[in-house]
C-alpha positions, 0 to 999 in steps of 0.5 A: 439379248440379240434383236432376233432373239428378242423377237423370237422370245416375244413370239414364243411367250404367247401361249399359242406359239408352238401349238399354233404353228403345228395347227397351221401345218396341219391345216395346210396339209389337210387342204393341200392333200398331203395328209395320210390318214384320219385317226378317228378310229383311235377314239371309242364311240363313247369318247366321241359322245362325251361332252367337253365337261366329261372329257376334262373330268375324265382326263383330270381323274386319269392324271390323278389331279384335283380340281385345284391342281388342274386349275393352278396348272392351267392358270384358271380359277378353280370355280371356272374349272368346276363350272366347265366340268359340270357343264354337260349341256355345253352352255359354257364356251371356253376360249381357245386360250383356256382350252389350250391351257387345260390341254397343256396342263393335262399333257394332251392335245387340243384335238384329244381334249375336244375328241377331234379326228386327227391326221398324220402328215407325211414326213417331210425333208427339212433343210438345216441351215449351216448355223443349225447344223453347227448347233446340232453338232454342239448338242451332240458333243455335250451329250444332249442330242436334239430329237428329230422333232426338235430339229424339225421344229427349229428348222421350220421356225421363221419369224418375220422371215428370219431365223437365227444366224449363229449356233449361239442364237439357235441355242438361246431359241432352243432354251426358250422353247424348252423352258416355255413348254416345260412351264405348262407341264410343271 
């Protein structure tokens, strides 16, 4: 595996890689004033008043998952998940990693799991490198075009100041991203 992809692979393997980058972008947008709106109106007042325990249980039941299934998907013990769901007074303080794994297993965001207000960031123009354009063209030719979100995420990825230099390296990075995000949804 080329050295740059090994570095990308190590970076992506962490449970925070993609979510952390989006969170950094969100924080930067909020502090720079480039966000457009705060979306707390989409949350009903009853959802805002719910404890984390109630929200986890509600989302789990909406997805039709048993405690055991969610615990397995989130890679936490069934007992710990049960304790979190029974913790209506908020005495349990799960780590950010555990919360992220639960949110991913429920196919939701940390903001939704925590009933936090969200912001919508203005669309920004992203520059595509020649090698990323070549990869995009290859994917179209294979009848598997990249989504605008995929392109934006790939184009904004930098690790130690670098990006893949060839269409093949972009393809390997893309496969790592796809595989790492599907693991949490399986």
